[in-house]
N, C-alpha and C positions, 0 to 999 in steps of 0.2 A: 683274522682277529680271533681272539679267544679271551679268556678270562682276564689276562694281564697284559696283553699285547695290543698294539694300536690304541683303540679307544674303549677297551674292556672296562669293566667295573673296577678292576684292581690296577689299571694302567695309570701312568702319570697324566695322560692326556684324556682321561675319561670324560665322556660328554654327559653322563648322568651323575647322580650323586646319591650317597646313602642318607636316608631321612632319619638321622639319629640326633639326639640332643647334645652330644659331645663331639669334639673335634677328633677325628681319626688320624693315625699316624700317616705321614706323607708317603711311606712305603709300606705295604702289606703283602707278605708272602703267604701262599696258600698251598698245602701239601694234601694229597688224597690218594687212595688206593686206585691204581689204574683199572683193576678188576679184568685184565686182558693178559693172556699169555704174551710175553714179549721175548724175542731172542735176538742175539747179536752175532753178526758174522764178521770174521777177520781172518785174513790169510787162508781162505778156503776152509775155515773151521768155525764151528759154533763154540763161542767162547762164554756165552751167558745165555741162560735159559730160565726164566722165571714166571711164575703166576702170583708173584708177590712184589710186583713193582710199584713204587710210589712215585707220582707225577708232581713235580714242583713247579708252581706258577709264580714267577718273579716278574714285578713291573719292568716292562720294556723288552722282555725276552720271550721266546718261544718256550713252551713247557719242556722240562728236562726230566728224563726217566732215570730213576735211582734204583739199583738192583741189590739185593741182599748179597754181601760178600760171599756167603755160602753157596749162592747160585752162580758164581763165576767159576769157570774152570781153574782148578789149581795151577800155580805157577804162571798164570797169565800176566798178573800185575807185578811189576817190579818197582818199588818204591823209589822215588828220585830225591835227591838232596835239594828239594825245592818246595817251599811253603809260601802260600800267599794268604792274604787276609781278606775274607769276604765281609762286606760292610754289615750284613745282618747275621751270618752263620759262623763267623769266627775263622779260626785257622783252617786252612785247606791244604791238604797233602796232594801231590801229584804223582802220577804213576806212567811209566812206559808199559805199553801193552805189547806182549811177544807171543807169537804162535809160530812154531816151526822156525823158518830162518828169518822170519819178518818181524821187525820191531818198529813201533812208532812211539816217540817221546811225547810227553805232555798230552797224552790221548785219553786220560781217565783221572778222576779226582775224587777225593773223600774229604767231608768236613769232619775234622777230628776233635775239635773243641766245641761242640755245639752248646748253645744255651738250652736251658731246660725246656723252654717253650717249643724247641724244634727237634724234640726227641724222635719224631717219625723218621728221621734221616740217619739216625744213629746205625752204624754198622752197614752202611749202604755206600755203593760207589756209582758214579755216573760216567758215561763213555762220551767223548766228543764225537758228535754225530759224523762230521765229514771225515774223521780219522779211521772210522771203521768202514768195512766193505758195505755192509747194509744192516738195517734193522728190520725185524719181521714182527708182525702180530699174527699168530699162528703160522700160516704158510704164505702169507701175503706181504710183500715188501711195503714198507712205509717210507715214502721219499720225503726229504727235506728237513722234517723234525717230528717229534713225537705228536701224534694226533691229539688235538685238543677237543675234548668232549663238549666244550662250550662253544665251539664254532659251528654255526649252522647256516645253511643255505636253503632258501626256499625260492622256487621259481613259479611264477604265475603268469598265465596267458591273459592278454588284456586287449580290448578294442579301442584303446586310447590312441589318439593321433599323434605320431611322432614325426617331425620334419627336421632334417639336418641340412644346413646350409653352410658353404664356404664362400662368404661374399655374396654374390647374386647366384652362385651355382647351387642347385638343389642336388645334394649328395644322396639323401634318403628321404623317402616319403612312405610311411607304413601306418596302417591301422590295425596291425596285428603283431606288434612287438611282444616280446616276453620281458618281463621285469624280474631281475634277480635281486633278491634281498639277502645280504650277507651279514652276519653278526658284526655290529659296529661300523659298517660302511653305509654311506648313502646308496639308495637304489641305483642299480645299473640296467640299462635299457638295451636290449638285444634285438636286431632287426634281421628278418630273412634277407638273404643275398638278393632274392628276386625284387626286393624293394629298394635296392641299392644300385646307384650308377657306379659300377665297378670300373668303368673307364677312367674315373678320376682318382682311383686308389693306386697308389705306387707301393709295392711291397718293399719293405726295408730289411736289412740284414739284422740278425740279433733276435733271440726269442727268450722269454723269461718263463718262469714256471710258478704255479700256485699249487701247494701241497693238496688243495681241495678241489681244483679244477683242471690241472694239467698244463701242457705247454701252450704258451700264448705266442701268436705272430702278430706283427704290427704293419701298419701301412701309413704312408704320408698322403695328405689331401693338400694339393697345392704347396704353400709354404708352411703348412701346419705339419710339423714333424711328429710322427707317431701318434697321430690324432685318432687313429682307428686301431682296434685290436679284435682278434678272433681266436677262439679255441677251436682249431679246426678238427680236432678229434678229442673232444672234452672226455674226462673220465666218466666212468659209468654213472656215478651218483648225480652228475649234472649234464648227462648225455643230451638234454633238450636243447642246449645252447650250441652244440656242435655245428660248426660251419657259420653260425650267425655272426654278426659284427656289432660292435659297440663303439660309442664315440666319446671323446673327452670333451666335456662341456666347457672347458676353459681354453680349447684349441679351435673349435668349430662351434657354430650356433646350433645349438639343440633346442628345439621347441616342443613342449609336450602339451597338447590341447591348447596351442596358442600362447603358452607361458614359457618364457625363456628359462632354461635350467642354467644354474650357476655351480661352479665348484663348491661343494659343501664340505664342512668338517668330516674328516674320515674318508673323503673320496679318494685322496692320493694313497698310493701304497709306497711305503718305504722299505727298501730291501734291508735285510738284517744280517749282516756279517756273513760268515762262511756257511750258514744254513742255506743260502741260496746260490752258493758256488757250485753248481752242478752243470755238467755238460749235457748237450742234447742227446748224445748217444747214451749216457747213463740213464736219463730220464725215460728214454724210449725203450730201454732194454728190459 
């Protein structure tokens, strides 16, 4: 979740509201300086390198990084005979990105007839995330999409009593779970494996990824498909949940201090186009 994705304040499914006396527009875009050096790698070459990136937050999309054209290597962008219309930002020109012997069509774009209120994006170009080899902040690769400064994760230790059942079968019983609070999502409860009956967990094929937590593995419990998940090697920032397991409250019975948990708004995660089309090898590399 971030400022404009999932249930953030600028998202179309926001769970909060602005306390203002006038009705706000249905869609609000937000642009701000990233204030981080960002680089783009393509065909084994650095094709863009800038400390003047602007991040655009658009409802229903992950944030998009816009680079000054002056910070893109000369001759990398080849204008195409293709123009589309953005509902808020006007005419959009598309580019083929070329470096060495490698080219990818429709892999960069520029809004060429911006309204006056969107002048921050003038003279800037954005690159399709999956069309590039990689994006970096300084020397560290950023996976999935541009990092959203408004996305926050807090992890807290608790002594609350968490019990998970599949019918009459107790799957987990713990008084030392971790609770993970993630911007815009209902709390997620993670249980140490020592407090889980792993004999009832059946590993399933297929992993997903979170740009903020890493690779996620799944398990079935009885007939409940992918009812359990675990970040077996969570990324550094959330290392505390590594190897722990969490449970889908709409697939198995999860009780917290005797109270049955239910699927809450924001609890489900919706994949978002090609931003999530990554291979396990790429994420692990």
